[in-house]
C-alpha positions as CSV (number, residue, x, y, z in Angstrom):
1,M,30.1,39.3,42.2
2,F,32.5,37.5,44.6
3,N,35.9,36.0,44.0
4,K,36.1,33.7,47.1
5,V,33.4,32.8,49.5
6,L,33.9,31.4,53.0
7,I,31.1,29.0,54.0
8,V,30.5,29.0,57.8
9,N,28.6,25.7,58.0
10,R,29.1,22.1,57.7
11,G,27.9,18.9,56.0
12,D,25.1,19.0,53.4
13,A,24.5,22.7,54.0
14,A,28.1,23.5,53.0
15,S,28.0,21.0,50.2
16,R,25.0,22.6,48.5
17,V,26.7,26.1,48.7
18,L,29.9,24.6,47.4
19,Q,28.1,23.1,44.4
20,T,26.6,26.5,43.5
21,L,29.9,28.3,43.9
22,K,31.6,25.8,41.6
23,K,28.9,26.3,38.9
24,M,29.6,30.1,39.2
25,N,33.4,29.7,39.0
26,I,33.8,31.2,42.5
27,A,36.6,29.9,44.8
28,S,35.4,28.4,48.1
29,V,36.7,28.2,51.6
30,V,35.2,25.9,54.2
31,V,35.9,25.5,58.0
32,Y,35.6,22.3,60.0
33,S,35.8,21.2,63.6
34,E,37.8,18.2,64.8
35,A,34.7,16.0,64.6
36,D,34.1,17.0,61.0
37,Q,37.6,16.7,59.6
38,D,36.8,13.6,57.5
39,L,33.5,14.8,56.0
40,P,33.3,14.9,52.2
41,Y,32.5,18.6,51.8
42,I,36.0,19.5,52.9
43,K,37.5,17.9,49.8
44,E,35.0,19.8,47.6
45,A,36.3,23.2,48.6
46,T,39.1,25.2,47.2
47,E,40.5,25.7,50.7
48,A,39.7,24.3,54.1
49,Y,40.7,25.6,57.6
50,P,40.4,23.7,60.9
51,I,38.6,25.8,63.6
52,G,38.9,23.8,66.7
53,P,37.1,21.2,68.9
54,S,33.7,19.7,68.3
55,P,31.4,21.8,70.4
56,A,29.9,24.4,68.1
57,Q,30.5,27.1,70.7
58,K,34.3,26.5,70.4
59,S,34.2,26.2,66.6
60,Y,31.4,27.1,64.3
61,L,30.0,29.8,66.6
62,N,33.4,31.2,67.6
63,Q,33.2,34.5,65.7
64,D,36.8,35.5,66.3
65,I,38.1,32.3,64.7
66,L,35.7,32.7,61.8
67,L,36.8,36.3,61.2
68,D,40.5,35.2,61.4
69,V,39.8,32.6,58.7
70,L,38.1,35.3,56.6
71,K,41.3,37.4,56.8
72,K,43.7,34.5,56.3
73,S,41.9,33.1,53.3
74,G,41.3,36.4,51.6
75,A,37.6,35.6,51.1
76,D,35.5,38.6,50.1
77,A,32.2,37.1,51.4
78,I,30.8,34.8,54.0
79,H,27.9,32.5,53.4
80,P,26.5,31.2,56.8
81,G,24.5,28.4,55.4
82,F,21.7,27.4,57.8
83,G,21.5,27.9,61.5
84,F,24.7,28.7,63.4
85,L,25.2,32.4,62.4
86,S,22.8,32.8,59.5
87,E,20.6,35.2,61.2
88,N,23.0,36.9,63.6
89,A,23.0,40.6,62.8
90,N,26.0,41.2,65.1
91,F,28.1,38.8,63.2
92,A,26.9,40.2,59.8
93,K,28.1,43.7,61.0
94,K,31.4,42.3,62.0
95,V,31.9,40.6,58.6
96,E,31.0,43.9,56.9
97,D,33.3,45.9,59.2
98,A,36.1,43.5,58.2
99,G,35.5,44.5,54.5
100,A,33.6,41.4,53.3
101,K,29.9,40.8,52.3
102,F,27.6,38.8,54.4
103,I,25.4,36.6,52.2
104,G,22.3,36.3,54.3
105,P,19.6,38.4,56.1
106,H,20.5,41.9,57.2
107,Q,18.9,44.0,59.9
108,N,17.7,47.2,58.6
109,G,18.2,50.5,60.6
């Protein structure tokens, strides 16, 4: 089981994961770009961290920033939601190398 999960997505995808974590009594961390700073999912989370400008390449896809939030927040898992980094084996490995679990597909081998 996890104590705190970082959700690396936005909007409805993040909101659905947040609802499940709340039912499971697991703390939640969300990230948001400048364009998303007023979206409702941010207020649903236990913690929220800004991750930069609107272009996904500079925020939601910036692995260094996301791993920094993982460390700062003390989350023990990352849920990538849909799209973005959800099927990125390289990112999954980086998460696990940082000592956290990646909640999503894993590459075998």
